[in-house]
VOBA-1610 file (N, C-alpha, C; in pm, whole numbers, padded with zeros to 5 digits, always signed):
BEGIN
Met+01558+00587+01408Met+01487+00535+01297Met+01557+00631+01147Ser+01603+00566+01040Ser+01624+00622+00927Ser+01503+00716+00884Thr+01537+00837+00840Thr+01424+00902+00780Thr+01404+00895+00647Thr+01498+00849+00545Thr+01483+00786+00400Thr+01514+00668+00378Pro+01416+00570+00353Pro+01408+00444+00335Pro+01555+00409+00222Gly+01639+00360+00256Gly+01719+00308+00146Gly+01708+00166+00101Arg+01782+00090+00007Arg+01797-00038-00025Arg+01806-00112+00128Ala+01887-00094+00225Ala+01892-00189+00331Ala+01755-00143+00415Thr+01699-00057+00411Thr+01575-00055+00513Thr+01474-00126+00438Arg+01455-00094+00307Arg+01353-00177+00233Arg+01379-00322+00239Glu+01490-00390+00258Glu+01505-00506+00280Glu+01452-00595+00399Arg+01524-00474+00511Arg+01480-00503+00646Arg+01343-00500+00662Leu+01251-00407+00606Leu+01132-00401+00631Leu+01046-00539+00554Leu+01110-00563+00456Leu+01031-00684+00378Leu+01061-00825+00435Gln+01186-00813+00495Gln+01243-00916+00594Gln+01141-00933+00730Thr+01140-00816+00795Thr+01035-00811+00914Thr+00885-00873+00865Trp+00822-00838+00755Trp+00697-00888+00712Trp+00690-01021+00653Asn+00806-01089+00643Asn+00837-01202+00564Asn+00799-01211+00451His+00832-01095+00365His+00797-01069+00232His+00645-01069+00221Gln+00554-01050+00297Gln+00431-01060+00281Gln+00351-00922+00298Cys+00260-00912+00174Cys+00186-00768+00182Cys+00104-00737+00294Ala+00127-00612+00340Ala+00062-00590+00510Ala-00089-00563+00470Tyr-00129-00565+00375Tyr-00271-00528+00316Tyr-00345-00687+00293Cys-00305-00772+00226Cys-00347-00897+00192Cys-00273-01016+00221Gly-00145-01018+00272Gly-00082-01104+00312Gly-00018-01193+00170Gly-00018-01139+00069Gly+00027-01181-00050Gly+00170-01158-00067Arg+00251-01196-00168Arg+00402-01177-00148Arg+00415-01021-00196Ala+00479-00967-00131Ala+00515-00832-00125Ala+00645-00802-00223Asp+00651-00686-00303Asp+00758-00662-00387Asp+00789-00557-00374His+00745-00445-00297His+00789-00319-00287His+00717-00248-00162Leu+00762-00124-00108Leu+00711-00078+00002Leu+00591+00047-00045Asp+00493+00030+00018Asp+00392+00152+00014Asp+00401+00257+00079His+00358+00376+00054His+00335+00470+00164His+00199+00468+00219Val+00192+00447+00330Val+00052+00455+00405Val-00029+00555+00376Ile+00038+00661+00419Ile-00009+00802+00391Ile+00079+00845+00247Pro+00019+00852+00131Pro+00074+00900+00020Pro+00144+01032+00015Arg+00274+01040-00051Arg+00316+01176-00061Arg+00229+01268-00088Ser+00162+01283-00202Ser+00051+01337-00224Ser-00044+01431-00116His-00069+01347-00002His-00158+01380+00088His-00082+01420+00196Gly+00065+01455+00191Gly+00167+01498+00288Gly+00228+01420+00380Gly+00219+01268+00315Gly+00315+01179+00386Gly+00444+01161+00358Ala+00517+01137+00473Ala+00660+01154+00439Ala+00731+01026+00394His+00843+01044+00312His+00902+00941+00255His+01003+00891+00359Arg+00919+00839+00464Arg+00992+00771+00597Arg+00970+00629+00605Glu+01058+00550+00712Glu+01037+00425+00710Glu+00906+00398+00789Asp+00851+00494+00893Asp+00765+00484+00955Asp+00618+00523+00869Asn+00642+00551+00749Asn+00529+00553+00693Asn+00532+00458+00561Arg+00600+00369+00583Arg+00591+00267+00481Arg+00567+00128+00502Leu+00495+00044+00413Leu+00479-00100+00490Leu+00461-00185+00330Pro+00521-00315+00347Pro+00542-00399+00252Pro+00408-00412+00175Ala+00388-00417+00053Ala+00263-00425-00054Ala+00307-00512-00172Cys+00225-00595-00216Cys+00206-00659-00333Cys+00168-00543-00449Gln+00177-00602-00567Gln+00187-00502-00687Gln+00021-00467-00702Met-00056-00569-00678Met-00197-00550-00707Met-00247-00437-00596Cys-00205-00475-00470Cys-00276-00398-00336Cys-00200-00235-00365Gly-00054-00241-00386Gly-00010-00102-00419Gly-00071-00012-00513Gln-00114-00089-00640Gln-00183-00026-00767Gln-00315+00007-00716Ala-00371-00079-00621Ala-00502-00076-00604Ala-00549+00043-00527Lys-00429+00088-00422Lys-00452+00180-00319Lys-00411+00297-00394Gly-00332+00311-00459Gly-00277+00413-00540Gly-00251+00529-00460Ala-00321+00673-00480Ala-00282+00792-00406Ala-00387+00792-00313Arg-00456+00680-00272Arg-00532+00719-00150Arg-00492+00677-00017Thr-00541+00755+00102Thr-00465+00697+00219Thr-00541+00563+00236Leu-00480+00503+00348Leu-00533+00408+00395Leu-00673+00387+00435Ala-00717+00493+00497Ala-00846+00497+00549Ala-00956+00520+00427Gln-00906+00606+00336Gln-00958+00620+00206Gln-01004+00489+00152Trp-00884+00407+00124Trp-00880+00296+00059Trp-00993+00167+00116Leu-00977+00179+00255Leu-01056+00061+00327Leu-01220+00113+00301Ala-01234+00265+00320Ala-01378+00315+00326Ala-01442+00255+00146Asp-01345+00269+00059Asp-01395+00242-00094Asp-01421+00056-00086Ile-01328+00004-00012Ile-01318-00127-00008Ile-01469-00162+00039Ala-01523-00106+00158Ala-01616-00126+00210Ala-01747-00076+00092Thr-01731+00016+00049Thr-01847+00081-00034Thr-01828+00004-00198Thr-01748-00040-00254Thr-01731-00147-00339Thr-01746-00299-00347Gly-01700-00333-00200Gly-01717-00462-00208Gly-01580-00556-00280Ser-01470-00460-00313Ser-01367-00489-00395Ser-01231-00404-00346Arg-01145-00512-00321Arg-01003-00467-00305Arg-00962-00365-00416Thr-00968-00406-00532Thr-00907-00337-00660Thr-00991-00227-00718Ala-01152-00228-00678Ala-01224-00139-00757Ala-01214+00021-00693Arg-01238+00150-00793Arg-01206+00267-00769Arg-01371+00293-00775Pro-01432+00382-00676Pro-01547+00407-00685Pro-01540+00529-00827Gly-01641+00531-00910Gly-01680+00606-01022Gly-01621+00553-01124Ala-01521+00442-01142Ala-01475+00394-01236Ala-01558+00286-01297Pro-01559+00280-01430Pro-01643+00173-01486Pro-01603+00050-01451Gln-01692-00056-01407Gln-01644-00194-01385Gln-01719-00276-01495Thr-01623-00384-01511Thr-01642-00467-01595Thr-01685-00589-01551Ala-01788-00651-01646Ala-01867-00774-01594Ala-01771-00898-01549Ala-01799-00961-01482Ala-01730-01106-01427Ala-01742-01208-01491
//
């Protein structure tokens, strides 16, 4: 397994997942760090999953466990605890 994902690795991972976001099943357009680099996650293939723009931005620098806990708390995949909520 390659340590640093390059273009070929990116395309292979996207194809393996049929260009589907690992988090929501939508169209994936980039690779997300499952454990963010800011939390000590490596820039390695085994720490990357395909993600759509919305999920990648919503997860941000949180770990997958933190993001899932926040979803359970807020009931929203895109909400961030403590952030102002807009009326729907």
